[in-house]
N, C-alpha and C positions, 0 to 999 in steps of 0.2 A: 391574257389574263386567265388564271386558272379558275375553273368552276368548281363547285363543291363536289361534283361527281368525278373530277380529274384525279387519277392516282398520284400519291406523293412521289417525288423524285428519289431514286435510290441513292444512299450514301456514296460519296466518292470512294472509289477502290483505293486501297493503300498503295503507296508507290513500290515499285519493284526494287530489288537490291541494286540493280544497275542504275536505276533512276536516282536512288539515294546517293550512290557514290558519285554520279555525274553532277547532281545538284550541290552537294556538299563541296565537291572539288571546285565547282564554278564559284561558289561563295567564297571559298578560301583564296581563289586566284584573282577575285575581283578587287580592285583598288578601292571601290566605294563601300563594299559590304563589310560588316563587323561580325564578330563571333556571335552577337545576339541574334543574328539571322539564322543561327543554327538550332535555336530552341524548338521549332516545330519538328525537327528531325530526331529529337531525343529518343522518342519511343522506338524508332527504327534502327538506331545505331547499336548494333551488336558488335562484340569483340572482333569477330571475323571481318565485319565491314569496315571497322576502324583500322584494322591492319591493312586492308586493301587500299584505303584512302592514304594512309601513311606511306605506302609503297607506290603510290601513283607517280607515273613518269612526269606528269605535268607539274607536280609539286616538289620533285626531287631538288630542283634548283632554288627552292624556297625554304631553307632550313629553319629560319625564325618563325615562318608561318606554321610549319609542321610541329615545331616545339610548342608554340602557343596552343595549337589544336590538341596536342597530346595532354597538355596540362589541363585544358578545358574539359576534356573527356574525364580526367581523373576527378574532377570536382563536380561534374554534372551528370555523368552517365552512371546509373545504378550498377553496382557490382563490378565496374570496370577496374576499380583500384585493387580488386582481388588479384593475388599474385599470378595465378594460372591464366587470368584473362588478360592482364596488362603485359606480361612477359613477351608474348609474341609481337605485340604492338611496339614494345620498346626496341626489340631487335630489328624491327622494320624501319624504325625512325633513325637509329644510330648511324647507318651508312651515310645518310645525307649530312648529318652533323660532322662526321669525320672528313667527308669529301670537301667540306667547306671550312675545315680547320677550326671547327667549333669544339675543341677538345675539352675545354672547361665545362661547357654545357653537357657534353656527353658524360663526363666524369661525375657531374652533379647528379644526373639521372641515375647512374649506376650506384652511386653512394646512397641515394634515397631508396632505391629498390632493395639493395643489400641490407639496409637497416631493418626492414620488415620481412626479409626473405628468410623465415625461420627454418625452412626445410632445404635451403640451399638450391632452389630450382635453377636459378641463373647459372650457378657454378656447374651444376649437372648438365645443363644445356650447352655450356661452353665446352665441356669436356666430351660430352656424347650428344652432339646436336641431333634432334629428331628430323625425320625427312621433311616435315612441314616447316622447319626452321631454316633460315639461311645459314650457310656455313660461316663460322666465325672468322673474321678477317684479322690481319695482323694488327691493325689499329684497335680493333675491339679488344683483342686479347691483351694487348700492351696496356691499354687504358684500364682494363678490368684488374690487372695485377696491381696497379697503383691504388685502385679503388678498394680492393680487398685489404691491402696493406693499411691504408687510411682508416678502414673499418676495424682494424686490429684483428684481422683474420689472416694472419701471416701464413698459416699452414695451407689455406685455400689458395692464396696467392702463389705459393710455391708450386702447387699442382698445375695452375694455369701456366706458369713459366715453363714447366716441364712439357706441357702440351705444345708450347711454341717450339721447344727444342725438337720435339718429335716431328713437327711440321717444317722444320728448318726455317723458322721465321725469326728474324733478328729483332730482339727488343731494343727499345731506345735506351740510351745511356742513362737518361733520367730515371727511367723504370728500374733499371739494374741497380742504380745507386740507392733508390728508395727501398727496394726489396732487401738489398744487402744491409742497409742501415737498420732496418726493422729486425733483421735476423740477429745481428751482432748484439743488439740491445734486448733481444727477446730472452727471458729467463728460462732457457731450456738447454739440457745437456746436448741436444742435437744441433743447436743453432750454429755454432762455429763450423763444424764439419759440413753442414748444409750450405753455409755461405761460401765456403771454399769450393764446394761442387758447383754452385751457381756462378761463381766468379770465373771458374775454369770453362764452364759451358758457354757463358756469355762471350768469352774471348773466342772460342771455337765457332760461335755463330757470327763472328765478325765485329763484335762490339769493341770499340777502342777505349780502353779505361782512361780516366783522367786522374789528376792528383786527388780529387775528392774520393774517387773510387778506392784508391790505395789507402787514403786516410781512414776510410770506413773499415777496410779489412785489417789494417794494422791496429786500429782500435780494438776489434774483435779479439785478435791474438793477444794483445796486451791485457785486455780485461781478464784473460785466463792465464796471464803470465807465460804464454808460449813465445818466449823471446827469440827462439831460433827461427820459428816460422815468420815472426814479425820483421826480423832483421834480413831474412832472405828476401821477403817481399820488398822491403825498403831498398835493397840493392838492385832487385829486378826492375823496379819502377823506372830507374834511370837508364840502366844498360839495355833493357829489352824494349821498353815502351817510351823511352825519351820523356818521361814525366819527372818533374823535379819536386823534391819534398819542400814543403813550406813550414811555416812556424807551427801550424797545427800538427803536422806530422811529427816534428821534433818534440813538441810539448806533450803529445800522447805517449810517446816512448819513454820520454823523460819521467813522466808521472809514474809510469808502471815500474821503471827502474828504481825510483826512489821508494815506492811502496814496498818493494822487495829488498830494500837496503843494499842495492847494487850501486854503491857510491862511485866506485871507479868507472864502471860503465856509463853512469850519468855524466861524469866529468868528460869522458872521451866524447860522448854524444854532443855535449855543449861545445867542445873544441871543434868537432866536425861541422857543427852548425855555423860557427863563426868562419871556418875555412871556406864554406860555401857562400859567404857573403851575407848571411842572414844574422840579424842582431836579436838577442833575446828581447822579447816584449814583456809587457806587464804580466800577461799570462804565464810566461816562462818563469819569471821571478816568483810570481804568486804560487805557481806549481811547486817550485823548489821550497819556498817557505812552508807551505801547507804540508808537503811530504816530510820535510825534515821535522816539523813539529809533531806530525803524526807518529814518527819513529822515535820521538824523544831526543833527536839530535839538535839540541838547541843552539850549540856553538855554530853549526853549519847553517842553521836557520838565520841566526844573527848575521853571519857573513853574507848570506844571500840578500838579506834585508839591507845591509850596508852597501852592497854593490848596486842594489836597486836605487838607493838614495843618491848614488854618484851618477846614475844614468839619467836619461831624460824621462824615464818612467818612475815618477815619485810614488812611494807607497801610498795606498789609499786606505780608507777605513777598514776595508776587507782585509788588507794585508796586516794592519795593526791587530785586528781582531783575531786573525789566525796565530799571530805570534803571542798574543796575550793568552789565547787558549792553550798554546804549547807550554807556556810557563806554568799555567794553572794546573795542567795535567800532571806535571812533574813536581807539583807542590811548591814551586818558586813564586809565591804570591807577591812577595815584596817586588821582584823584578817586573811582574805583571802590572802592579800599581805604578811603577816608574814609567812604563810604556804608556799607560793612560795619561799620566802628567805630560809626557812628551807630545802625545796627540793633541792635547789641549793647548800647549805652547805654540804648536804649528797651525792652530785654529782648525784642526780637524775634530769635530765634536763627537765624543763617544756616543754611540747609539744604543738602543735597547740590547743589541747582541753583545756589545762591550760590557754593559752592566750585568746582563745575565750570566756571561762567562765568569766575571769576577765574583759574583754572588755565589754561583755554584762552587768555584774554587775555594771561597771562604768557608762554605758549609763542609766541604770535603776535607780541607787542611787546616782550617783555623777554627776559632770558636764562632758561634752564631751571631754574636753581637756585631762583628764587623760586617757581616752580610746584611743585617738589618739597618746599619748605618748607610750602606750603599743604597738601600731601598728608599731611605729618606732623601738621600742626595738625588736620586732619580726624580723624585717628586719636586724637589726644590729647583732643579734645572729643566724642568718641563719635559723630561723623557718619560713617556708613558709606559707603564708596565704592560706586558702582553700575556697571552696564555702560557707562553714558555716560562715566564717569571713565576707565575703561580704554580706551575708543574714542578719547577725547581724547589720551591718552598714545600710543596707537597711531597716530593721524593725524600726530602730531609726528614720531615715529620714521620713519614711511614718507615723510614730506616730506623728511626728511634723508637718506633712502636707507639708514637703518640697519635693514635687513630682518631681520638675525639678532637684534638686540635686540627687534624687533617680535615675532618668533616666541617669544622668551622671555617677553614680556609676555602673550602668549596663554596660555602654560602657567601663569603666575602667576594670570591671571584665572580659569582653570578650577580651580586649586587653592583659590581663595577662593570657590568656589561660584557663579561666574558663567559661564554658557555663552555662548560667542561668538555673536552674532546676526548678522543680515544686514548691519548697518552695519559690524560687525567685519570680516566676510569681504570686503565690498565695499571697505573701506579697504585691506585686505591685497592684494587682487586689483589694485586701482588702483596700489598701491605697486610690486608686481611688474611690472605693465605699464609703469609709468614707468621702471623700472630695466631694461626690455627683457627681463625674464625671463618669457617667456610660459609656459614649461614649469611653473614654480612657480604661475603664475596658474591654469593648468588643473588642477593638483593640488589647489589650494585649492577650486576649483569642485567637484571630485570629493568632497573631504572634506565639503563642505556637504551634498552629496547622501547620503553615507554616514551622516551625523548626523541625517538626516531633516528638515533645515531646509528651510523653504519659502523657496526662493531668490527674491529680488526682481528685478524687471526692471532695476533700476539696475546690478546686477552684470553681467547680460548686456550691457547697452548700453555699459558701461565697456570690456568686453573687445572687443566688436564695433568700438567706436570706435578702439581701439589697433590691432587687426588691420587695419582699413581705413587707418589712418594709416601703418602699415608696408607697405601695398599687398599684404597677404596676403589677397586677396579670396576665394580658394578655401577657406581656413580659416574665414574669416568666414561664408561661405555654408553650410559644413558645420556650423558651430556653430548658425547660425539653424535649419537643418533638424532639428537634434537637440535644439532648445531645450525642447520639451515633455517629451521623455524625461528631460532633465536636471532638470526641475522648474521651468522658467521660464515666465512668462506674457509672451508677445510683446505689444508695443505699437507705436504708430505711430513712436516714436523708434527702436525695433529695426530696423524695416523702413526708415525714413527714412535711418538712418545707413548701411546697406548700399546703398540706392539711390543715395545721394550718392557713395559709394565706387565704385560701378559706372560712373557717368557720368564721374567723374574718370579712371577707368581706360579710358574709351571703350568700355565693354561695355554698349552700349545695349540689347541683347536681354535680357540678365540683369536689367537695371534695370527694364524694362517687365514682365518675367515676375514679378519680386518685387512690382511695383505691383498687378498683377492678383491675385496671391496674397493680398496684404493686403486687397484689396477683397472677395475671396471669403470671407475669414475674418471679414468685417464689422468690421475694425479701421479706425476712421475716421481718414483722414489729416488732419493739421493743415495750416495755411497754409504752415508752413515746409517740410513734405514736399511739398506741391503746387509750392512754388517751386523745389525741387530737380529735380522732374520737368520742370517748364516750362523751367527753365534748361538742363537736359540736352538736351531736344528742340530748343530754340533753337540750342544749340551745334552740333548736328548738322544744321542747316538745315531743321529740321521745325517751322517756326513756326506753320503752320496747325494741326498737331497740338497744339502748345502752346496755341493759342488755344482749341481744343476742351476742353483740360484746365482753362483758365480758366473757361469756361462751366460746366463740371462742378462746379468749386469753388464758384461762385456759387449754382448749383441746390441744392448740398448744405447751404446756409445759412451758409457761411463768408463772411468778408469779406476780399477781397484786400487786401494791403498795398502799399505803394509799391514794394517789391522785385518783387512779382508783375508790375505794370504795366511797370516799367523793364526787366525781363528780356524781355518780349515786344517792347518798343520796340527793345531792343538786338538781338533776334533778326531783326526786319525790317531794321534798319540793316546787320547783318552780311551779309544776303543782297543788300544793295544796293537794297532796296525802301524808299527814303527817303520817298516819297509815302505808301506804306502805313503807315509808321511814324508820320508826321504825322497821317494820317487816324485811326489808332488813338488817338494822343495827344489829339487834339481831341475825339473822341467820349467817351473816358474822363473827360477833364477836365470835361465837361459833366455827368458823373454824380458819382461819389464820389471820383475820383482827384485827389489834391493833389500835383502834380509837385514834386520837389525838385531840388537841385543836380545830383544824379546824372543825372536826366532831361535837364536842360539840356545837360550835357556830352556825353551820348550822342548827342543830336540834332545838337548843334553839330559834333561830330567827323564825323558822317555826312555833313552838308552840305559840310564842308570836304573830305572825302575824295572826294566826287563833284564837286569843283571848283565848288561853288555858293557862292563866298565872299560875293557880295552878299546872298544869302538868309541866310547865316550871320550876317553883321553885322546884318542887319535883325531876325533872331530874337534875337540877343544884346542889341540895343538895346531891343527890346520887353520882354525879360525884366528888364532893369535898370529900365525905366520903371515896371514893376509892383511895384518895390520888393523884388524877390526876391534872394536871396543868390547871390553868385558866389564862386569860389575860384581858387587858383592854377592848377588844371587847366583851368578855363574860359579863362583868359587865355593859358595856354601852348598850348592847342589853336589858338586863333586866330592867335597870334604865329607858331607853327610853320608853318601853312599860308600865312600872309602872306609869310613869308620864302621858302618854296618857290616862290611866285609872284613873288618879287623886289619885293614891295611893302613896301620897307623903312621908308619914312616912316610908313605906317599901323602897321606892326609896332612902331616906336619910340614912336608915340603911345600904343599899348596898353600898352607897357612903362611909360611914364610914369604912366598910370592905375593900373597894377598897383602901382607903388612908392607912389603917393599913398594907395592903399587899404591899404597894408602887407600885401600878399598875396605879396610876393616882391621881386625875381626869385630864382629858384633855378637849379640846374644845367641844368634843361630849358630855361628861358628863355635863358640865356647861350648854350647850345649852339645853339639854334635861330637866334639872331641872328648868332652867329659864322659858322655854316654859310651863312646867308643873305648876309652881306657877302662871304664868299669866292666863293660861287656867282655873285654879282653883279659880282665883280671889284673890289670896294672894299676893297683890301688895307689901306690906312692905317686905315680904320674898324675893320677885323677886328683889326688889331694893338692898337688902343686898347681894343677890347673884351676882348681876351685879357688885357691888363694889368689891366683892371678886375676881371675874373674872379679873378685871382690875388690882387689887393689885398683883395677881399671874402671870400677863403677858399673861393671856389667853384672848386676846381681842376678842370681839364678831365676829362671821362670819355671812354670809348671813341670816341664819335661826334665829340667836339670835338678829340681827338688827331688823327683823320683830317683835320679841318678845319685843324688846326694846320699839318700838312704842306703844305696848299695855301697857307697864309699865307706860309710859309717860301719855297715855290717862287715866289711872286708878289713876294717882297721884292727890293729893289734890291741890287746887288752891294755887299758890304762893310757893308751896313746891319744893325743889330742891333735886335732887339725888346727894349724896356726892360721889365724885370720887377722889381716891387717885392718887398718881403720877403714870403715865403710863411710862413703860420703853421706852426710846427714840431710834428711829432707825435713825442713821446718814446717811442712804442711801439717795442719791439725789432723788430717786424715791419717798421716803417718803415725802420729802420736796415738790416735784411737786404735789403729791396727796393732801397734807395738804393745799397748797396754793389754789388749784382748789376748794376744799370743802369750805374754808374760803370765797372765792370770791362769790361762789353761795349763801352762808348763808347771806353775806352782801347784796346780791340782793334780798333776801327773797325767793330764789329758793331751799327750803329745800327738796323737793321731789327729784330734780335732785342731791342735795348734798348727800342724802341717797343712791342713785344709785351708785354714785362714790365711797362711803365708802364700799359698797358691792363689787365693782370691785377690790378695794385695798385689801380687805380681801381675795377674791379668789386668788389673785396673791401673797398672803403671805407677803404684805407690811403693816407696822404699821404706822399709822398717828400720828401726834403730839397730846399730851394731851390737849392742848388748842383747837385744832380743834375739838377734840371729844366733849369737853364741849360746844363749840360753837354750834355744830350741835344739841346736846341734848337740849340746851336752845331754839334753834330755833324750834325744834319739839314741845316743851312744849308750846311756844308761839302760834305756829300754831294750836295746839289743843285748847288752850284757845280761839283763835279767832274763830274757827269753833263752839265752844260751845256757844259764844255770839251770833253769827248769828242764831244758832238754837233756842235761847231764844227769 
């Protein structure tokens, strides 16, 4: 018994680290103890001690216990859930899980960690493991690839796959298929080349692909209509890998063929499918019906539909809906209604998709009353309207400019329990933009934000497009800057729209600033956006910078289109660098560039402008000999410059060719030759041409009115120009212009009358024949009067 004078016992000393490890390990290995027994050790369990416990040899054979302990630490140990503290412990735990085939648990842990791993610590540790961390195993890397794919971080998964490749570790077939599938469906210009690289790497690492692997790759190629690559792989799968195509393989290629209108190839594929002993299934027939309807090939769609009815795979509601949609898109509403009746006779009840399709078709091709009758029928038959039904009605009202009725429809939609979605608001915003009511458009955007709707990028791009169209670039830029705050996700269309607007407004600095900003945000530009920038640079005489952008485009994995090449060729020509333009044209033609008629016209005009008519004719003739297409612009370019050089016989020869090929002539042709004759002093020929112009309804425009005065001035005294009947324009504008010109001629104001004629021609309005003769007589009289004064 202690006395009052006895000193108090000292507090028990805290346990050492080794004691904590030993005691916790004993508790975890004990069959009697529970995790509640660990509570006294909470103050002593540091991240380093937890890692030591998780890597304990005595616990390695107890993966479930280790997993329970790890989860317990996450919920009970302060700061353990912090990424840097738990990562080391996670990597200590995973080997036991993998060794005991608990891959699902391991992947769940990785997914959970990745979800909160803002700075990609796990990813960095796997690629560059610190000395204190265990080296990543094949199982860890393989599972991590799948986890990153599932977390929609495909680019990180690819890097881990490449790490496996460097270490010569063979990934599992499941992991390869998962990664390839995510890549081919990932909206990136790099995805297909990257999937091709990974496919080849996997085979080199010893992975044996299966039919699913080939189906994924073929889908990727078909999604970009790379049929040559798809068919090469289709043939390789059997010959090289002893894998046989299935219905999915055929349906994938078939869908792509039909989308591109390759009907013969589609039929050959179906024949090959049957030769292999595979029968078309419901998806095959539905693919055909869908594709044919999309292309407007309704006869083929009906044939596929009839074949389907003859097989064991009878058409379902989806098939009927696709065919009804096809008929509605082509305006064949009567046939669409007959299909609906046929459905009902077969006891296939039309659903909301059927009714929505027919309602939309009636709004597009018939009067609104039939659409509203269908709405009533839906109610009578118990088919409930959905948000799409209201959006269809809303689209119609906005198209008609009935914005007040559109607002009432929104209120009715909400009263019936449907919340306006992004499509609803986008339709409204587009309607207000079309009506020029940007204030209401902005109010709709703010309303979306207040309702907590996730605003889609289409809404933003719609407003940006309209602001740029109205030349309100400062407001468009302000909207782009505030986009994230408003809840928008910017894409390359957002930036591309504003960049195009800036170049049109000649604000090259802002355009390039937006381009740099887009690249910094890792928003991948499309070929269209590249073309806008290349075109803008060329317009401002910066063709070399444009060429650098072309190289950047190619390096990024994109494929330039004909517009890209034509823009740079035009840029060189605009600068007068015709030789550079031809050098670029020749070099690109040797690669992938396929010149079109626009290319021809750009180069032809450049040669003519530089007075290289002989080279222009040589280029024109070589183009024709190659069997390439020419148009009215091609001939008008040559004829115009021939006339300027007073080579009228060659010009007339080209005119004859033009008429023979039914490419004209048009206003431009007539004006060029009329001006050519007058400049050459061939007055009689000019008069004859003027009469021919009027006979064919090609009334003179501003340039030929100037030439007309020269014809009049060159005419002999008292001689008249004979004019045949001019086609009459019954438009009231024509009468107004005619009366105005007649009044001016009566007052002797022929100069003013000529200006009014030029204005009417610019506006595409034809004046009366009598008015035209009155003005010509007046101009002749004025010319005679001027001559007498001079004498």
